[in-house]
C-alpha positions, -999 to +999 in steps of 0.1 A: -677+217-523-669+208-559-680+221-593-709+203-608-691+194-640-662+180-620-686+160-597-703+144-627-670+136-645-655+121-613-685+099-605-697+087-639-685+077-673-690+113-686-658+132-695-656+168-683-666+180-718-696+157-720-706+168-685-705+204-695-727+197-726-752+177-705-755+206-680-757+233-706-784+213-725-806+211-694-802+174-687-789+179-651-809+184-620-795+192-585-820+185-557-848+185-583-838+218-599-824+220-634-789+235-634-773+249-666-741+263-651-712+238-650-696+259-623-724+254-598-711+241-565-724+209-550-715+190-518-708+153-520-731+133-499-755+162-495-768+174-529-786+148-551-775+150-587-793+134-617-782+133-653-808+124-678-829+109-650-801+087-636-786+095-602-749+102-601-735+092-567-700+091-553-683+057-557-651+043-545-649+013-568-631+016-601-614-006-627-582+002-646-569-018-675-536-018-695-539-019-733-509-025-755-519-001-783-505-010-818-495+016-844-523+027-867-550+032-841-564+065-828-572+070-792-607+083-797-643+070-798-648+076-835-629+092-865-646+112-892-621+098-917-630+062-908-596+053-894-593+025-869-596+035-832-587+016-800-624+009-795-625-012-827-600-036-811-612-034-774-641-056-763-676-039-761-674-041-723-647-014-724-666+009-747-672+034-719-637+033-705-617+065-706-581+066-718-555+081-696-539+106-720-531+098-756-508+080-778-508+093-814-517+073-845-481+063-852-472+055-815-476+023-796-474+007-762-489+011-728-522+029-726-543+029-694-581+031-695-605+033-666-642+034-659-638+063-635-632+098-648-617+109-614-590+083-618-583+093-654-581+130-645-558+124-615-534+103-635-534+126-666-528+157-644-501+140-623-463+143-627-459+105-624-431+090-645-438+079-680-410+059-698-407+057-735-384+038-759-378+059-790-359+057-822-348+089-840-332+096-873-296+108-868-275+108-837-281+122-802-262+156-801-248+175-771-276+201-776-303+175-773-287+161-741-284+196-726-321+203-733-331+169-719-313+178-687-323+215-684-357+217-702-366+237-732-391+265-741-401+270-778-421+298-792-426+277-823-431+240-815-451+232-846-424+209-861-433+174-851-468+183-842-500+173-861-507+195-892-541+205-877-528+212-842-534+247-829-506+244-804-477+266-813-457+274-781-446+246-758-424+244-727-407+211-720-397+202-684-363+187-678-365+149-684-366+128-653-339+108-670-326+093-703-304+065-715-288+063-749-288+027-761-275+033-795-260+064-811-252+063-848-252+088-877-282+071-894-303+064-863-302+063-825-323+046-798-330+060-764-351+054-733-365+086-718-385+093-687-409+122-685-432+137-659-458+149-682-477+139-714-482+169-736-494+167-772-467+149-793-442+162-768-413+139-778-419+143-815-419+181-811-388+181-788-366+161-812-380+178-843-366+211-829-331+196-833-339+183-868-344+147-857-375+128-867-389+103-842-396+072-863-406+048-835-422+057-802-433+031-776-445+038-740-433+010-718-444+022-684-466+046-665-455+051-628-453+015-614-474+000-641-453-017-668-462-031-702-439-062-698-448-090-721-484-080-728-491-089-765-499-061-790-536-054-791-543-072-758-556-061-724-548-069-688-561-058-654-538-042-629-521-065-605-528-063-568-496-044-561-504-020-589-538-013-575-523-008-541-499+018-555-527+035-574-550+036-543-522+052-523-516+078-550-553+087-552-555+089-514-525+113-513-540+134-541-573+137-523-556+148-491-536+174-510-568+186-527-587+189-494-558+208-479-557+232-508-594+237-506-593+245-469-565+270-475-585+286-502-616+289-480-594+304-452-581+330-476-616+339-487-628+341-451-599+365-441-606+386-472-643+389-463-634+396-427-610+424-437-636+440-460-662+440-433-637+456-408-629+483-433-666+491-440-673+493-403-643+515-397-658+541-421-690+543-400-692+574-376-684+564-341-715+583-328-739+561-347-731+528-329-712+516-299-718+480-307-687+458-311-677+448-347-692+415-356-674+391-379-693+380-410-703+343-408 
């Protein structure tokens, strides 16, 4: 079983938030009945789900593209201030594609987009390696290196964040790795590898040490590399990249199914224990029937 909002997001172009709204607004039917609770459980291949009169069915096919995002574009469908977004550059055929994570307005480089929410969610929530090339003001200090190796927890991580961001506290995992390419008093250049993609993570990390990130470019995501893709251009994944992605998704699905079975087993044992306790309280004279397990 899977939650209704997750089912819709995984098998359509709806994001989780859009799926929640469609459900709450009464546009979703499950087996002919309107459902307004995003947490409703559905079974893939058994329950029939419609959103605004269109059936949402499990699908295995998906497409992933690599976009070399330039500076000065927002990763969003539209901007109230009228600033340029990635969809102003991308062809109309990619209008419904979902970005895998974000690169902020001043950042550039590799951005993955897909027509399948389940793929976007799996990649965003993964600990797959992301490599960035960054330029900071000032030099790389021993304290920075120590934090890159051991991780860092900040009660106030607002420095380096967006002025309207509500995020204050942030915990940074140890970097997968880093390489200092140039270390000078006026500016330094590094390559860093992370296993997560939090909001302005690198800008907040270095701002804590008083160093401003002036250039930030993502050059790879797992086995997918930017290489020589021109700025503002798109390419499809190669055969080997699709193979690696398919293996990752398969492993993720197995892990999810295993976790679900374990959860169901724990619930079953809990119910069984509760029933046993209730039956134990019954006077022995009232019944000599053996205790039956709840099905």
